[in-house]
C-alpha positions in Angstrom: -2.6 25.6 -134.0 -1.0 24.0 -131.2 -3.3 22.3 -128.2 -3.2 23.0 -124.4 -2.6 20.5 -122.7 -4.5 21.0 -119.3 -3.7 21.2 -115.9 -4.9 18.9 -113.3 -5.0 20.3 -109.5 -3.7 18.1 -106.8 -6.9 17.0 -104.8 -5.7 14.3 -102.4 -7.1 14.8 -98.8 -4.7 17.0 -96.9 -3.0 18.5 -99.1 -4.4 22.1 -98.4 -3.5 21.3 -94.6 -0.1 21.8 -95.0 0.5 24.5 -91.8 -1.7 22.2 -89.6 0.5 19.2 -89.9 3.5 21.2 -89.5 2.4 22.6 -86.6 2.4 19.1 -85.3 5.7 18.2 -86.5 6.9 21.3 -84.7 4.7 20.6 -81.7 6.6 16.5 -81.8 9.7 18.0 -81.9 9.5 20.7 -79.5 8.1 18.1 -77.2 11.1 15.2 -77.8 13.4 18.4 -77.4 12.0 19.7 -74.1 11.7 15.7 -72.9 15.0 15.3 -73.7 15.9 18.8 -72.2 14.3 17.0 -69.2 15.8 14.3 -69.3 19.3 15.8 -69.1 18.5 18.6 -67.2 16.3 16.7 -64.5 18.2 13.7 -63.9 21.7 16.2 -63.9 19.6 18.2 -61.1 18.8 15.2 -59.0 21.7 13.2 -59.1 24.1 16.3 -58.6 22.1 16.9 -55.5 20.0 19.7 -56.4 16.7 18.3 -54.5 18.9 17.4 -51.6 20.0 20.4 -50.9 16.8 22.7 -51.8 14.9 20.2 -49.7 17.3 19.6 -47.2 18.3 23.4 -46.4 17.5 22.9 -42.8 18.9 19.5 -41.5 17.5 20.3 -38.2 13.8 20.0 -39.0 13.7 17.6 -42.0 16.2 16.3 -44.8 15.8 14.1 -48.1 18.4 12.1 -49.4 18.9 9.4 -52.0 21.6 6.6 -53.8 20.3 7.2 -57.2 17.4 8.6 -58.6 16.2 8.8 -62.5 12.9 10.5 -63.7 11.7 10.5 -67.2 8.6 13.1 -67.4 8.3 15.9 -64.9 6.5 14.6 -61.4 7.3 11.1 -61.5 10.8 9.4 -60.3 12.4 6.3 -59.5 14.9 6.1 -56.5 17.3 4.0 -54.9 18.1 4.2 -51.1 15.2 7.2 -50.4 15.6 8.7 -47.4 13.6 11.1 -45.3 14.1 11.7 -42.2 12.9 15.0 -39.4 12.5 15.8 -36.2 10.3 18.2 -34.1 11.0 19.3 -30.4 9.9 16.2 -28.6 10.6 13.5 -31.6 12.9 12.3 -34.2 11.9 10.0 -37.1 13.2 8.2 -40.2 11.6 6.8 -43.3 13.5 4.6 -45.8 13.1 3.0 -48.5 15.2 0.3 -51.2 13.7 0.9 -53.8 10.8 4.0 -54.5 8.6 5.0 -57.4 7.3 8.3 -56.7 4.7 10.5 -57.9 5.5 14.3 -56.9 3.4 17.6 -57.1 5.6 19.5 -58.7 4.1 22.8 -58.0 3.9 22.0 -54.6 8.0 22.4 -54.6 7.7 25.7 -55.2 5.8 25.9 -51.7 8.3 24.2 -50.1 6.1 20.9 -49.5 7.5 17.4 -50.6 4.1 16.2 -52.0 3.5 12.5 -53.1 0.5 11.7 -54.8 1.7 8.4 -55.2 4.3 6.1 -53.7 5.2 2.6 -54.7 8.3 0.6 -52.8 10.1 -1.8 -51.1 12.0 -2.9 -48.2 10.8 0.0 -46.3 12.4 0.9 -42.8 10.5 3.1 -40.2 12.3 4.2 -37.2 10.7 7.0 -34.4 12.0 7.8 -31.2 11.1 10.4 -28.7 13.7 13.2 -27.4 15.3 12.8 -24.2 16.0 14.8 -21.2 19.6 14.6 -19.7 18.0 13.1 -16.7 16.3 10.2 -18.2 20.1 9.2 -20.2 20.8 6.4 -18.0 17.4 4.4 -17.9 18.4 1.0 -19.5 15.1 1.8 -22.0 17.4 4.3 -23.9 20.2 1.8 -25.2 17.5 0.2 -27.4 16.3 3.2 -28.8 16.5 3.4 -33.2 19.8 4.8 -34.2 18.5 7.8 -37.0 21.5 8.8 -39.2 22.1 12.4 -39.3 20.6 12.8 -35.0 23.1 12.3 -32.3 22.5 9.3 -29.7 21.1 9.1 -27.3 18.6 11.8 -29.1 18.7 14.6 -26.6 15.9 17.6 -26.5 17.6 20.8 -27.2 19.8 22.5 -25.1 18.7 26.3 -23.5 15.2 28.1 -23.9 13.4 26.5 -26.6 13.1 28.7 -29.5 10.1 30.7 -30.7 7.7 29.2 -33.0 8.0 30.7 -36.4 5.1 33.0 -37.5 3.3 31.9 -40.9 5.1 34.4 -42.3 8.7 33.1 -41.5 7.7 29.7 -41.7 9.6 28.3 -44.2 10.2 24.6 -43.1 9.3 21.8 -45.4 6.5 20.0 -45.2 6.2 16.1 -46.0 2.7 14.5 -47.0 2.9 11.2 -48.8 -0.7 10.0 -50.2 -1.3 6.4 -51.9 1.1 4.8 -49.9 1.9 0.7 -51.1 5.0 -0.3 -49.6 6.2 -3.4 -48.4 8.3 -3.0 -45.5 11.3 -4.8 -43.7 11.4 -3.1 -40.3 9.3 -0.8 -38.1 11.1 0.2 -35.0 9.5 2.8 -32.6 11.1 3.1 -29.2 11.9 -0.1 -27.7 10.1 -1.9 -30.2 11.1 -3.1 -33.0 9.2 -5.4 -35.8 11.2 -7.1 -38.6 9.8 -9.2 -41.6 7.4 -9.2 -44.1 4.6 -6.6 -43.5 2.5 -4.1 -46.4 1.4 -1.2 -45.6 -1.1 0.9 -47.5 -1.9 4.5 -46.0 -1.2 8.2 -46.2 0.7 10.6 -44.0 1.4 13.9 -43.4 4.3 16.1 -41.0 4.2 19.9 -41.2 7.2 20.4 -38.7 6.1 22.7 -35.3 2.4 22.6 -36.8 0.9 19.1 -37.4 1.5 15.6 -37.9 -1.3 13.2 -39.1 -1.4 9.5 -40.2 -4.8 8.8 -42.4 -6.3 5.6 -42.3 -3.6 3.1 -43.0 -3.5 -0.8 -42.9 -0.9 -2.7 -42.1 -0.8 -6.4 -43.0 1.9 -8.6 -41.6 2.5 -11.6 -43.3 5.3 -13.3 -41.3 7.7 -11.2 -38.6 9.3 -11.4 -35.2 8.8 -8.3 -32.8 11.8 -7.7 -30.1 11.3 -5.8 -27.0 14.7 -3.8 -26.1 17.3 -7.0 -26.6 14.3 -9.5 -26.3 12.0 -11.3 -28.7 8.7 -11.1 -27.7 6.7 -12.6 -30.3 7.7 -14.8 -33.5 5.9 -15.6 -36.5 3.4 -12.7 -36.8 0.6 -12.8 -39.2 -2.5 -10.5 -39.1 -3.4 -7.2 -39.9 -3.5 -3.8 -38.1 -5.6 -0.8 -39.5 -4.9 2.4 -37.3 -5.2 6.2 -37.7 -3.8 9.3 -36.2 -5.8 12.3 -35.9 -3.9 15.8 -36.7 -2.0 17.3 -33.4 0.8 19.0 -32.5 3.7 17.6 -32.2 5.7 20.2 -30.5 4.4 18.8 -26.9 4.2 15.9 -28.0 4.1 12.9 -25.3 3.2 9.4 -25.9 -0.1 10.0 -23.6 -0.9 12.7 -26.4 -0.2 9.9 -29.1 -2.6 7.6 -27.4 -5.2 10.2 -27.1 -5.3 10.7 -30.5 -4.9 7.0 -31.6 -7.3 4.8 -33.4 -6.9 1.3 -34.2 -7.6 -2.4 -34.8 -5.6 -5.4 -34.3 -6.3 -8.9 -35.5 -3.0 -11.2 -35.4 -2.0 -14.4 -33.8 1.9 -15.1 -33.3 4.1 -17.3 -31.3 5.3 -16.1 -27.5 9.2 -17.7 -27.7 9.6 -16.5 -24.1 8.7 -14.5 -21.3 12.0 -13.4 -20.8 11.1 -10.2 -22.6 9.4 -8.8 -19.5 13.1 -8.1 -18.1 12.6 -5.0 -20.4 10.3 -3.7 -17.4 12.2 -5.3 -14.5 15.3 -5.7 -13.5 17.6 -8.5 -13.7 16.2 -10.3 -10.6 13.9 -12.2 -10.5 15.2 -13.8 -13.5 12.2 -14.7 -16.0 12.8 -17.9 -18.4 10.8 -20.4 -20.6 7.1 -19.6 -21.2 6.5 -20.4 -24.8 3.3 -19.8 -25.9 0.7 -18.5 -28.1 -1.1 -15.3 -28.2 -4.1 -14.4 -29.9 -5.8 -10.7 -30.5 -8.5 -9.1 -31.6 -8.3 -5.4 -30.0 -9.8 -1.9 -30.9 -8.6 1.1 -29.7 -10.3 4.6 -29.9 -8.0 7.3 -28.8 -6.9 5.8 -25.5 -10.2 3.6 -25.0 -10.5 0.0 -25.8 -13.9 -0.6 -27.7 -16.7 -3.4 -27.0 -15.7 -6.6 -28.3 -12.2 -6.0 -28.1 -10.3 -9.4 -26.7 -6.9 -10.7 -26.5 -6.0 -14.0 -24.8 -2.0 -15.6 -24.4 -1.3 -19.4 -22.9 1.7 -20.0 -21.9 2.9 -24.1 -20.7 6.1 -23.5 -18.6 7.5 -20.1 -17.1 10.2 -20.2 -14.6 10.6 -16.9 -12.2 13.9 -17.4 -10.4 14.7 -14.9 -7.5 17.4 -15.2 -5.5 16.4 -18.1 -2.5 13.7 -19.6 -4.6 12.0 -20.7 -8.2 8.7 -20.5 -9.3 7.6 -22.2 -12.4 3.7 -22.4 -13.5 1.6 -22.5 -16.5 -0.7 -19.5 -17.4 -3.8 -18.6 -19.4 -4.6 -15.0 -19.5 -7.0 -13.3 -21.4 -8.5 -9.9 -21.3 -12.3 -8.9 -22.9 -14.2 -5.6 -23.0 -18.1 -6.3 -22.7 -20.9 -4.0 -24.3 -20.6 -1.5 -21.1 -17.2 -0.5 -21.8 -15.5 -2.5 -19.0 -12.6 -4.1 -19.2 -12.0 -7.5 -17.7 -8.6 -9.5 -17.1 -8.1 -13.1 -15.8 -5.5 -15.6 -15.2 -5.8 -18.9 -14.7 -3.0 -21.0 -13.2 -3.8 -24.7 -13.3 -0.6 -25.6 -11.6 2.5 -24.1 -10.4 5.2 -24.9 -8.0 7.7 -23.2 -5.7 10.9 -24.2 -4.7 14.0 -23.2 -3.3 17.1 -23.6 -4.6 19.4 -26.2 -3.4 16.1 -28.7 -2.9 15.2 -31.8 -4.8 11.5 -31.0 -4.8 8.9 -28.2 -4.6 8.0 -26.8 -1.4 4.2 -25.9 -2.1 2.2 -26.4 -5.0 -0.9 -24.4 -6.4 -3.7 -25.9 -8.4 -6.4 -24.2 -10.3 -5.9 -20.3 -8.7 -7.8 -17.5 -10.4 -7.3 -14.0 -10.8 -10.2 -12.0 -12.4 -10.3 -7.9 -12.2 -12.4 -5.6 -13.5 -11.6 -1.9 -14.8 -12.8 1.0 -16.9 -11.5 -0.1 -20.6 -9.4 3.6 -20.6 -6.1 2.2 -20.6 -4.4 5.5 -20.5 -5.5 6.8 -17.4 -4.7 4.9 -13.6 -5.8 1.4 -13.9 -7.7 1.0 -10.9 -9.6 -2.3 -10.5 -13.2 -1.8 -9.4 -14.2 -5.3 -9.3 -11.9 -8.3 -8.2 -11.9 -12.1 -7.2 -8.7 -14.0 -6.4 -9.4 -17.7 -5.7 -7.1 -20.3 -4.5 -8.6 -23.9 -4.6 -5.4 -25.5 -3.3 -1.8 -24.7 -1.8 -0.5 -27.6 -0.7 2.9 -28.2 1.2 3.6 -31.9 1.3 6.4 -31.7 3.5 7.2 -28.5 6.2 10.9 -29.5 6.1 11.1 -28.0 2.8 10.1 -24.2 4.1 13.1 -24.3 6.2 14.3 -21.4 4.3 11.6 -19.3 5.5 11.6 -20.3 8.9 11.8 -18.1 11.6 15.4 -17.6 13.1 16.6 -20.5 15.1 13.4 -22.6 14.5 14.0 -25.8 12.5 10.9 -27.7 10.7 11.0 -31.2 11.0 8.1 -32.3 9.0 4.3 -32.1 8.9 1.8 -31.3 5.9 -0.2 -28.4 5.0 -3.3 -26.9 2.8 -4.4 -23.5 2.4 -7.5 -22.6 0.6 -9.6 -19.1 0.2 -11.3 -16.3 -1.9 -11.5 -13.0 -1.8 -13.7 -10.8 -3.8 -14.9 -7.3 -4.3 -17.9 -5.6 -6.0 -18.3 -2.4 -7.2 -18.4 0.5 -4.7 -17.4 -1.7 -1.9 -14.6 -3.6 -0.5 -13.3 -6.9 -0.5 -14.2 -9.9 1.5 -13.6 -13.5 1.3 -12.8 -16.5 3.6 -9.2 -18.6 3.9 -9.3 -22.1 5.6 -6.0 -23.6 6.8 -4.8 -27.1 8.1 -1.4 -28.6 9.6 -1.4 -32.1 9.9 1.3 -33.4 12.0 3.5 -30.5 11.9 6.8 -30.7 13.9 9.3 -28.2 14.8 12.0 -27.4 17.3 13.2 -24.2 18.4 16.2 -23.6 20.4 15.8 -26.5 23.2 12.1 -26.6 22.9 9.9 -29.4 20.4 6.5 -29.1 19.4 4.3 -31.6 17.3 1.0 -31.2 16.4 -1.9 -30.6 14.3 -3.6 -27.3 13.4 -6.4 -25.5 11.5 -7.8 -21.7 11.0 -10.7 -20.7 9.2 -10.9 -16.8 8.8 -13.5 -14.3 7.6 -12.1 -11.7 5.6 -14.2 -9.0 6.2 -12.6 -6.3 4.5 -9.8 -5.8 1.8 -9.1 -1.8 0.6 -6.2 -2.4 -2.0 -5.8 1.5 -2.0 -5.4 1.8 1.2 -3.7 -1.6 1.8 -5.6 -2.7 4.8 -7.4 -5.6 5.8 -9.4 -6.7 8.3 -10.5 -10.3 9.5 -12.0 -12.3 12.4 -11.8 -16.0 12.7 -10.6 -19.4 14.7 -7.7 -21.1 14.9 -7.0 -24.2 16.9 -4.5 -26.7 17.9 -4.9 -30.4 18.9 -3.3 -33.3 19.9 -0.1 -31.2 20.6 3.2 -32.7 22.1 5.7 -29.7 23.6 9.4 -30.7 25.3 11.0 -28.1 26.8 13.1 -26.9 29.9 13.4 -31.0 31.2 9.7 -31.3 31.0 7.2 -32.9 28.5 3.4 -32.3 28.0 1.1 -34.1 25.4 -2.7 -34.3 24.4 -2.2 -30.7 25.0 -4.9 -28.0 23.1 -5.9 -24.5 22.2 -8.6 -22.9 20.8 -8.3 -18.9 19.9 -11.2 -16.8 18.9 -10.1 -13.9 17.0 -12.6 -10.9 17.8 -10.3 -8.4 15.4 -7.4 -8.7 13.1 -6.5 -5.8 10.9 -3.3 -5.2 8.8 -2.3 -1.6 7.6 0.7 -1.6 5.0 0.7 1.9 4.0 4.2 2.5 5.9 5.2 -0.8 6.5 3.6 -3.3 8.6 1.0 -2.4 11.2 -1.1 -4.6 13.1 -3.8 -4.5 15.6 -5.4 -7.8 17.2 -8.0 -8.6 20.0 -8.6 -12.3 20.7 -9.7 -14.6 23.5 -7.6 -18.0 24.1 -8.8 -21.3 25.7 -6.5 -23.5 26.8 -6.2 -26.6 28.1 -4.1 -25.5 31.2 -1.0 -22.8 30.6 1.9 -25.2 32.0 3.3 -25.8 28.7 3.4 -22.1 27.4 4.9 -20.7 31.1 7.6 -24.1 30.7 8.2 -22.9 27.0 8.7 -19.0 28.3 11.0 -20.3 31.0 13.1 -22.5 29.1 14.0 -19.3 26.9 14.4 -17.3 29.6 11.5 -15.1 29.2 10.1 -15.9 32.7 11.7 -16.9 36.0 11.8 -20.5 36.6 9.8 -20.4 39.6 6.4 -19.4 37.8 6.5 -22.8 36.4 5.3 -23.9 40.3 2.9 -21.4 40.6 1.5 -20.9 37.1 -1.0 -24.1 36.0 -4.1 -22.4 34.9 -6.2 -25.8 34.6 -8.7 -24.5 31.9 -7.5 -21.1 31.7 -9.0 -18.3 29.4 -6.8 -15.8 28.3 -7.9 -11.9 26.6 -5.1 -10.6 24.4 -4.5 -7.6 22.9 -1.8 -6.5 20.0 -1.2 -3.3 18.8 1.9 -2.8 16.0 2.6 0.8 14.8 6.2 1.1 13.4 8.9 0.7 15.4 6.4 0.7 18.4 4.6 -2.9 20.5 2.0 -2.9 22.8 1.0 -6.2 24.0 -1.7 -6.8 26.9 -2.7 -10.0 28.2 -5.4 -11.1 31.0 -5.2 -14.9 31.6 -7.9 -16.4 34.2 -8.0 -19.8 35.5 -9.7 -20.5 39.0 -7.7 -18.7 41.6 -5.1 -18.1 39.0 -5.3 -14.5 37.2 -2.3 -12.9 35.2 -2.8 -9.4 34.0 -0.3 -6.9 32.4 1.0 -4.9 29.5 4.4 -5.2 28.0 5.4 -1.9 25.5 8.3 -1.8 23.3 9.7 2.0 21.8 12.4 1.9 19.5 14.8 0.0 21.6 13.1 0.3 24.8 11.4 -2.3 26.5 9.0 -1.8 29.6 6.3 -3.4 30.8 3.8 -4.9 33.8 2.6 -7.9 35.5 0.5 -9.0 37.9 0.8 -12.8 38.8 -1.8 -14.0 41.3 -2.4 -17.4 42.4 -4.9 -18.3 45.4 -3.8 -15.8 48.6 0.1 -15.5 46.7 0.6 -12.6 44.9 3.6 -10.7 43.0 4.2 -7.7 41.0 6.4 -7.9 38.1 8.0 -4.6 36.6 10.2 -4.9 33.0 12.7 -2.1 32.6 15.0 -2.0 30.0 17.7 -4.4 31.0 16.3 -6.1 34.0 13.1 -7.2 36.2 12.2 -6.0 39.5 9.5 -7.7 41.7 7.2 -6.7 44.6 6.0 -9.0 46.2 2.0 -9.1 47.8 1.0 -6.8 44.7 -2.5 -6.0 44.3 -4.8 -4.6 41.7 -3.8 -1.0 42.8 0.1 -1.7 41.9 -0.9 -3.1 38.0 -3.3 0.2 37.6 -0.2 2.7 38.7 2.4 0.7 36.8 -0.1 0.7 33.7 -0.9 4.3 34.1 3.1 5.1 34.2 3.2 2.6 30.7 0.5 5.3 29.2 2.3 8.3 30.0 5.5 7.4 28.4 
């Protein structure tokens, strides 16, 4: 009887999981097919310009462009020549990356939102400029604005009345949000400020056109670079960090004031200053500024337009040359700025040594040593900066040879020798007016004016009683003296002459032109030299030399100049001699009246437009009548 061969079931593990294995295989094959399909379709979509067209459907608001791009899985792409541009009512901007790796939230694209959750790149360029009104275009600074491809130069605001902002239902503009940015940049160009070099940036950025702009806390690491201000290089070899944040604000009515009010930053860097010539960006061609190599050290914090306590900066330059039309100033400057614990800004500038030299001269006309200016004001650098405390200290302003001041001598006067020294200090405390003192000496000063020559030594001590910078006024008093004076003129000579002037009041007003008021008393050895000089200059009749001697004369003078008008009053007494009167000048008309008395002799002199009328034996009543007529004019 045949025996049956027993059957053995296959009991290897997994034998009964065939459907699951096929499911995994099907999933893997589907994934590979879909991935292959994504790679093919996705890259075709990207490289045939599909994403460009979708994102840039409104090129007046936002555009996206790239030279090449590829992707191997959804939401991740690598690009070459990636460019984002956009504009709002008041600004235009561009971000370009030579190479970029970007992770994009794909679902946000359906909401017209380019949201990169991770950005890595290098060779980046960022440019930003404000749009201009037509009348602003001729300004020189507009030539140094960054060009942005796709927008016209110069960047004018839109012509015509502004369009109404779209409602939320009508809003179809693309917004941009870039998170987790880690990029190496080679250029940052904002308005006329252009940085080129190596800087690493880490941060976040978002823009919703016509709605909001925001820069989350970001860090800029400057490893080496240069800063150009317009056509001039301002800084070189910049190394340091900048931590910055821009609060969310509406970009429609944007202004630099609005940006600064939303800006918070901390800057710590050091750089070289190749030359101070970058100041020409703010100035006309004159004065010409050359040289001034130095070092800048910055540790500043800004919180919405206000410097934070502890901020400080310092710049030191060795030799700055400032050349004007007729002269050149050369000086070394050390300037510093700091903010104290009470949020008050303190600025100080020290000129250790400086010179003033006129063109064509072989030596400086004047030298300054140790001059120092200090200012204190609230640390808000956006609002009007009005110093509440200041001091100006001038230990030494020396003129070694007066002949070198000839270019600024009054018309017809020639300096022939002598030296001078001026020292002074003016300071103002909060809530008060500026006060101080000025001292000046001239030794062996010699000058000639027409046919008159004078040599002597002079000195002045003035107390500055009140300086109001806002109103541009100054009031002072003091004493001026002259000694060992020799005078030649009109065929006569005087030596050993002296004079002293007590200035009771002297006020300068520079609000509209230059006005002054002065009341002074002179004490003179005699008036012979003065009368002789005036006669030699045809200012008084020659016969006055014979009757006007006035030994030990005392003279009271008052002077008033306002606009084109001038009034000069005098009363001189010496024994039995007296001169009193007033001279008035209005526009081109001159008039005056003087009473001259010597003993029993007297004469009245009335000055008209072109002649002088003499009244013999005139008295005080005649003078009162003439002065009343002058006041009535």
